C-alpha positions, 0 to 999 in steps of 0.5 A: 501320437507316435508309432512307438506308442501306437504299437505299444497300445496295440500290444496291450489290446491284442493279447486280451482280445485273443483271450476274449475271443477264445473265452467267449466262443468257448462259453457260447459252445458249452451248451452245444458241446453237451448236445454234441456228446448226447447226439454222438453217443446216444443217437449214433450221429457220426462224429465227423458230421457233427464236427462239420456242423459245428464248423458251419455254426462258428460264424454265428458265434464269432459274430457275437464273440468278436464285439465282446472280446473287443470290449474286454480288450479295450477295458483291460488295456486302459485299466492296466495302463491307468493302474500303472499311472501310464495314462497320467504320464501320457497326459502330462506329456501332452497326449490327450485321451482323444489321441489315444483313440488312434490305436483303438480305432485301428483295432476297432476297424479290423474287428468291425470288418470281421464282424461285418463279414460274419454278419452279412455273408458268413453267418447266412452261408453257415446257416444254409450249410448247417441245414444241408448237413442236417439233411445229409445226417437225416438221410444217413440215420433214415437209411442206415440208422433204421434197423429191423424190429427196433422202435426208432424215435429219432424223427419228430414225434414219430416212433417207427417200427420196421419188420424187414428192410431191403437196403438195395432199394430202400424198401421197407416191409411191415411198417408201424408208425405211431404219431405221438402228437396226433394220437394216430397209428399207421400200419402199412405193408410196404414203404419206400424212402424218397429223398429230395435234394432240391428241397432237402426233405426225406419222405417215407411213402407208404403203400397199402395201409391203414390209419387208426386214430382216436380221441383220448377219454377222461379216464386212462385207457379210455378212448372215444371217436375211434376211426379206421381209414384205409389208404393205397398210398400216403407220404410222411416227411421225416425230419431229425427234429431233435438234431435240428433243435440242438443247433436252433435250426428250423427243418422246414422246406422254405428258406429261413431269413437267417439263411438269406443274403441281404439281397434275398432279405430285401426281396422277401421284405418287398414281396411279403405283406406288412405282418409277414415282413417283420421277421426279414426286416428284423434280420436285415437290421440285425445284420447291420446293427451287430457290427456297429456294436464294435464302435459302441463298445470301444467308445464305452470301454475307454472311459470305463477302463481309465479309472484306477482299480486295485484288481484290474483283471477282475474289475475289467472282466466284471464290467465287460460282462455287465455291459455285454449282458445289458446290451444283448438283453436289450437286443434280444428284447428289441428283436422279439418286439420287432418280430411281433410287430409291437414296434418298428422292426429296426427300432428295437434292434438299433436301440441298444447301439443308440443307448450305449453309444450316447452313454459312451460319448458322454462318459468319454467327453467327461473323462477327456475333459477331466470333469469331476463327478462330485458327491455329497461329503457324507456319501463319500466318507461312507464309501471310503470307510467301506473301501469302495473308493479311496481319496486321491491327492488334491491338485495343487493350486496354481 
């Protein structure tokens, strides 16, 4: 296949690919953008900080959007060429469908490397940076966001009320904390905010206080087993749980598998027991399986796109969405089963690649050899009447 034709194929795929990356990334960002607006407007989180968090989340979005856009680009490019009878002209010139894979392979190689970089390095780095940024926001909200004589409900299940604040040394006076999850109320005369840069935690250390706990009764406002416990000192760890959940990021002290490098995942798998190693194993295999979706989607997209269609763009977009939905549904199910030790962790993650890879190989070979799929005559006539298919001119006898 000549260089001119290769450049022509590359131009046909480049435009839809860039549009697909922008479209799929925007779709993935819609929910997050809505949460961003809520956090900035009602929670008072600085807009600059939230934009920084979004920049760190982008590698995780691109890891998914790049294979999606590649599938759309391959299907749309071959569908347009087929609709204009250019595929037929190329075959008549002696260029087989196998030779047309050369420009596709160039695009797939580039997208595969980009996805691999996002999956192995950038996604883990971005997730770690997100946790650090959320910790910085937590400090800002705790030190500058806490106001005197105001009920603050930004931290986990706690509602915090402070009578007086000394901003110089972060000392609080007249503190009341209501733990909504445990039905406990803490009252303390004094407290101080302590930050831990190493663990990314923020601790509220209370002094000279009392813990009031009770067990709710069956009737409203009826309580039983009331206890009043005095203490000289008590520590409460503060986390912006609502903020962390907006980005699906845990606020625990230990490092999450999504933040680990491949080396750290290997060490975590080796040091953990069989049941505890399930989540790191799933994450390890996912880092490698998702980039291979680029190869699978390209192999499947060529035979799906070469069939002529009256509405090229609509059909290509609908086909790509259907394939993407089924693929990531299987991937999500496999991750869940692997994490719960129902199946071997790697099996569920690699299964979508195996299924769609075999399907793509079969369809591609059949299309390259021009093997006709024959249906009963009655079914064909009914489909033609409904406009779902149309008859092609019969090939002349030799």
